[in-house]
C-alpha atoms as an extended CHARMM CRD file, in Angstrom:
* protein
*
       129  EXT
         1         1  MET       CA            119.8460000000      125.6470000000       96.9380000000  PROA      1               0.0000000000
         2         2  LEU       CA            118.1470000000      122.4030000000       95.8080000000  PROA      2               0.0000000000
         3         3  ASP       CA            118.1450000000      121.0550000000       99.3770000000  PROA      3               0.0000000000
         4         4  ARG       CA            116.4560000000      124.2310000000      100.5560000000  PROA      4               0.0000000000
         5         5  ALA       CA            113.7680000000      123.8660000000       97.8600000000  PROA      5               0.0000000000
         6         6  TYR       CA            113.1040000000      120.2300000000       98.8490000000  PROA      6               0.0000000000
         7         7  SER       CA            112.8270000000      121.1670000000      102.5160000000  PROA      7               0.0000000000
         8         8  SER       CA            110.1090000000      123.7200000000      101.7270000000  PROA      8               0.0000000000
         9         9  LEU       CA            107.9220000000      121.1590000000       99.8980000000  PROA      9               0.0000000000
        10        10  PRO       CA            105.0350000000      119.5800000000      101.8170000000  PROA      10              0.0000000000
        11        11  GLU       CA            105.5760000000      116.0130000000      102.9810000000  PROA      11              0.0000000000
        12        12  LYS       CA            102.7860000000      114.6360000000      100.7570000000  PROA      12              0.0000000000
        13        13  VAL       CA            104.6020000000      115.7690000000       97.5890000000  PROA      13              0.0000000000
        14        14  LEU       CA            107.7860000000      113.9700000000       98.5980000000  PROA      14              0.0000000000
        15        15  LYS       CA            106.1270000000      110.5250000000       98.7310000000  PROA      15              0.0000000000
        16        16  THR       CA            107.2360000000      108.2780000000       95.8810000000  PROA      16              0.0000000000
        17        17  GLU       CA            104.4630000000      105.7010000000       96.2930000000  PROA      17              0.0000000000
        18        18  ARG       CA            101.5990000000      106.3830000000       93.9280000000  PROA      18              0.0000000000
        19        19  PHE       CA             99.1150000000      103.8460000000       95.2730000000  PROA      19              0.0000000000
        20        20  GLU       CA             97.5820000000      104.1900000000       98.7060000000  PROA      20              0.0000000000
        21        21  ILE       CA             95.0570000000      101.7530000000      100.1040000000  PROA      21              0.0000000000
        22        22  PRO       CA             91.8270000000      103.6300000000      100.8800000000  PROA      22              0.0000000000
        23        23  LEU       CA             90.6010000000      103.4780000000      104.4610000000  PROA      23              0.0000000000
        24        24  ALA       CA             87.2390000000      102.0100000000      105.4210000000  PROA      24              0.0000000000
        25        25  ASP       CA             84.5030000000      104.4960000000      106.3220000000  PROA      25              0.0000000000
        26        26  SER       CA             82.0390000000      102.5290000000      108.4130000000  PROA      26              0.0000000000
        27        27  PHE       CA             79.5330000000      102.8730000000      111.2080000000  PROA      27              0.0000000000
        28        28  THR       CA             77.5200000000      100.4600000000      113.3050000000  PROA      28              0.0000000000
        29        29  GLN       CA             73.7540000000      100.4000000000      113.3120000000  PROA      29              0.0000000000
        30        30  GLY       CA             72.3800000000       97.9940000000      115.8600000000  PROA      30              0.0000000000
        31        31  SER       CA             74.1470000000       94.6790000000      115.2950000000  PROA      31              0.0000000000
        32        32  LYS       CA             75.2570000000       95.5470000000      111.7400000000  PROA      32              0.0000000000
        33        33  THR       CA             78.2630000000       97.3620000000      110.3520000000  PROA      33              0.0000000000
        34        34  ILE       CA             77.7590000000       99.4640000000      107.2550000000  PROA      34              0.0000000000
        35        35  LEU       CA             80.7480000000      100.1860000000      105.0340000000  PROA      35              0.0000000000
        36        36  ARG       CA             79.7860000000      103.5160000000      103.4340000000  PROA      36              0.0000000000
        37        37  ASN       CA             82.5890000000      103.8220000000      100.8810000000  PROA      37              0.0000000000
        38        38  PHE       CA             82.3940000000      100.2660000000       99.5290000000  PROA      38              0.0000000000
        39        39  GLY       CA             81.7810000000      101.3920000000       95.9310000000  PROA      39              0.0000000000
        40        40  PHE       CA             84.7400000000      103.7570000000       96.1260000000  PROA      40              0.0000000000
        41        41  LEU       CA             86.9420000000      100.9710000000       97.5460000000  PROA      41              0.0000000000
        42        42  ALA       CA             86.0780000000       98.5720000000       94.7320000000  PROA      42              0.0000000000
        43        43  GLN       CA             86.5890000000      101.2700000000       92.1040000000  PROA      43              0.0000000000
        44        44  THR       CA             89.9460000000      102.3750000000       93.5440000000  PROA      44              0.0000000000
        45        45  LEU       CA             91.2030000000       98.7900000000       93.7720000000  PROA      45              0.0000000000
        46        46  ARG       CA             89.9420000000       98.1030000000       90.2010000000  PROA      46              0.0000000000
        47        47  ARG       CA             88.0060000000       95.0330000000       91.2860000000  PROA      47              0.0000000000
        48        48  LYS       CA             84.3760000000       94.0280000000       90.9220000000  PROA      48              0.0000000000
        49        49  PRO       CA             82.2640000000       94.7630000000       94.0140000000  PROA      49              0.0000000000
        50        50  GLU       CA             81.2310000000       91.0780000000       94.0500000000  PROA      50              0.0000000000
        51        51  GLU       CA             84.8760000000       89.9690000000       94.4060000000  PROA      51              0.0000000000
        52        52  LEU       CA             85.5630000000       92.3390000000       97.2970000000  PROA      52              0.0000000000
        53        53  SER       CA             82.2890000000       91.5140000000       99.0870000000  PROA      53              0.0000000000
        54        54  LYS       CA             82.9030000000       87.7680000000       98.7010000000  PROA      54              0.0000000000
        55        55  TYR       CA             86.4220000000       88.1440000000      100.1240000000  PROA      55              0.0000000000
        56        56  LEU       CA             85.2440000000       90.2090000000      103.1120000000  PROA      56              0.0000000000
        57        57  SER       CA             82.3900000000       87.7700000000      103.7630000000  PROA      57              0.0000000000
        58        58  LYS       CA             84.8010000000       84.8240000000      103.8430000000  PROA      58              0.0000000000
        59        59  GLU       CA             87.4800000000       86.5780000000      105.8930000000  PROA      59              0.0000000000
        60        60  LEU       CA             85.0760000000       87.9770000000      108.4880000000  PROA      60              0.0000000000
        61        61  ALA       CA             82.8190000000       84.8830000000      108.4670000000  PROA      61              0.0000000000
        62        62  VAL       CA             79.5930000000       86.9050000000      108.2070000000  PROA      62              0.0000000000
        63        63  PRO       CA             76.8670000000       87.2570000000      105.6040000000  PROA      63              0.0000000000
        64        64  VAL       CA             77.0190000000       90.4990000000      103.6270000000  PROA      64              0.0000000000
        65        65  ASP       CA             74.5870000000       92.4810000000      101.5100000000  PROA      65              0.0000000000
        66        66  VAL       CA             75.4860000000       95.0750000000       98.8830000000  PROA      66              0.0000000000
        67        67  SER       CA             73.0550000000       97.9790000000       98.7880000000  PROA      67              0.0000000000
        68        68  GLY       CA             74.0110000000      100.7540000000       96.3890000000  PROA      68              0.0000000000
        69        69  ASN       CA             77.5280000000      101.9550000000       97.1850000000  PROA      69              0.0000000000
        70        70  SER       CA             77.4200000000      100.4800000000      100.6990000000  PROA      70              0.0000000000
        71        71  LEU       CA             78.1550000000       97.0430000000      102.0980000000  PROA      71              0.0000000000
        72        72  VAL       CA             76.1460000000       95.7780000000      105.0570000000  PROA      72              0.0000000000
        73        73  LEU       CA             77.9870000000       93.3040000000      107.3000000000  PROA      73              0.0000000000
        74        74  ASN       CA             75.7120000000       91.3740000000      109.6660000000  PROA      74              0.0000000000
        75        75  ALA       CA             78.0020000000       91.8020000000      112.6900000000  PROA      75              0.0000000000
        76        76  ARG       CA             79.8220000000       94.5920000000      114.5140000000  PROA      76              0.0000000000
        77        77  PHE       CA             83.3770000000       95.4130000000      113.4230000000  PROA      77              0.0000000000
        78        78  ARG       CA             85.7950000000       98.2400000000      114.1210000000  PROA      78              0.0000000000
        79        79  ASP       CA             87.4320000000      100.1960000000      111.3230000000  PROA      79              0.0000000000
        80        80  GLN       CA             90.8010000000       98.7070000000      112.2850000000  PROA      80              0.0000000000
        81        81  VAL       CA             89.5820000000       95.1520000000      111.5510000000  PROA      81              0.0000000000
        82        82  LEU       CA             88.0450000000       96.1810000000      108.2310000000  PROA      82              0.0000000000
        83        83  ASN       CA             91.1740000000       98.0820000000      107.1640000000  PROA      83              0.0000000000
        84        84  GLU       CA             93.3260000000       95.0720000000      108.0230000000  PROA      84              0.0000000000
        85        85  ARG       CA             91.1730000000       92.7620000000      105.8580000000  PROA      85              0.0000000000
        86        86  ILE       CA             91.1620000000       95.2750000000      102.9810000000  PROA      86              0.0000000000
        87        87  LYS       CA             94.9740000000       95.4570000000      103.1900000000  PROA      87              0.0000000000
        88        88  ASN       CA             95.1250000000       91.6360000000      103.0340000000  PROA      88              0.0000000000
        89        89  PHE       CA             92.8560000000       91.7310000000       99.9660000000  PROA      89              0.0000000000
        90        90  VAL       CA             95.1510000000       94.2390000000       98.2760000000  PROA      90              0.0000000000
        91        91  ASP       CA             98.2810000000       92.2370000000       99.1350000000  PROA      91              0.0000000000
        92        92  SER       CA             96.8810000000       88.9660000000       97.8030000000  PROA      92              0.0000000000
        93        93  LEU       CA             94.5490000000       89.9830000000       94.9470000000  PROA      93              0.0000000000
        94        94  VAL       CA             95.5840000000       93.4430000000       93.7150000000  PROA      94              0.0000000000
        95        95  LEU       CA             99.3440000000       93.9740000000       93.9660000000  PROA      95              0.0000000000
        96        96  CYS       CA            101.6370000000       92.1870000000       91.5120000000  PROA      96              0.0000000000
        97        97  LYS       CA            103.7490000000       89.4930000000       93.1490000000  PROA      97              0.0000000000
        98        98  GLU       CA            106.8340000000       90.5140000000       91.1190000000  PROA      98              0.0000000000
        99        99  CYS       CA            106.9010000000       94.3130000000       90.8110000000  PROA      99              0.0000000000
       100       100  LYS       CA            104.4110000000       95.1890000000       93.6250000000  PROA      100             0.0000000000
       101       101  LYS       CA            102.4160000000       97.5630000000       91.3950000000  PROA      101             0.0000000000
       102       102  PRO       CA             98.6020000000       97.7450000000       91.5220000000  PROA      102             0.0000000000
       103       103  ASP       CA             98.2060000000       97.6750000000       87.7270000000  PROA      103             0.0000000000
       104       104  THR       CA             96.7230000000       94.1750000000       87.6170000000  PROA      104             0.0000000000
       105       105  LYS       CA             93.5970000000       92.3990000000       86.4500000000  PROA      105             0.0000000000
       106       106  LEU       CA             92.0380000000       89.0520000000       87.3120000000  PROA      106             0.0000000000
       107       107  ILE       CA             91.4100000000       86.5610000000       84.5180000000  PROA      107             0.0000000000
       108       108  ASP       CA             89.3370000000       83.4000000000       84.9950000000  PROA      108             0.0000000000
       109       109  SER       CA             91.3250000000       80.2950000000       84.0230000000  PROA      109             0.0000000000
       110       110  GLY       CA             88.2150000000       78.0850000000       83.9360000000  PROA      110             0.0000000000
       111       111  ARG       CA             89.4370000000       75.6950000000       86.6320000000  PROA      111             0.0000000000
       112       112  GLY       CA             88.2260000000       77.5680000000       89.7020000000  PROA      112             0.0000000000
       113       113  VAL       CA             91.5040000000       79.4560000000       89.9450000000  PROA      113             0.0000000000
       114       114  LYS       CA             91.9400000000       83.0070000000       88.7540000000  PROA      114             0.0000000000
       115       115  ILE       CA             95.1430000000       84.3750000000       87.2350000000  PROA      115             0.0000000000
       116       116  LEU       CA             96.5100000000       87.7220000000       88.4270000000  PROA      116             0.0000000000
       117       117  VAL       CA             98.0080000000       89.3930000000       85.3430000000  PROA      117             0.0000000000
       118       118  CYS       CA            100.2170000000       92.4600000000       85.7940000000  PROA      118             0.0000000000
       119       119  GLU       CA             99.7590000000       95.0930000000       83.1010000000  PROA      119             0.0000000000
       120       120  ALA       CA            103.0610000000       96.7580000000       84.0680000000  PROA      120             0.0000000000
       121       121  CYS       CA            105.5620000000       93.8820000000       83.9680000000  PROA      121             0.0000000000
       122       122  GLY       CA            103.5190000000       91.0460000000       82.4050000000  PROA      122             0.0000000000
       123       123  ALA       CA            103.8690000000       88.6420000000       85.3490000000  PROA      123             0.0000000000
       124       124  ARG       CA            101.1660000000       86.0230000000       85.8590000000  PROA      124             0.0000000000
       125       125  SER       CA            100.3860000000       84.2710000000       89.1230000000  PROA      125             0.0000000000
       126       126  PRO       CA             97.4800000000       82.0570000000       90.2390000000  PROA      126             0.0000000000
       127       127  VAL       CA             95.2540000000       83.2620000000       93.0830000000  PROA      127             0.0000000000
       128       128  ARG       CA             92.2610000000       81.8080000000       94.9020000000  PROA      128             0.0000000000
       129       129  LEU       CA             89.2190000000       83.8530000000       95.7960000000  PROA      129             0.0000000000
């Protein structure tokens, strides 16, 4: 009877992972790419918009400009490229290296290196921005 109940549940309910990386919502305007949901991305990842924009600027090697909740990239990019870079950001600067949970915060160590502190397991690891 329990198996029958599980089979009738929608697939989304059966997922055990509680954190999903948000997808980029962007469009191109001339020679620029505008990331519409940039504010939402930064808020969901629990990072400052400046940290995320700096990372994307370095990774994509383009100048960026934050305007409201949008990020303007001064080049053309597809959503696939942006989503790949956002996933790299999450893997290196959001997820805990030990328990793989997103409950982390960045603390400045004062030496140019930031410390990724996990609020779930207490692990600390140095990261570079």
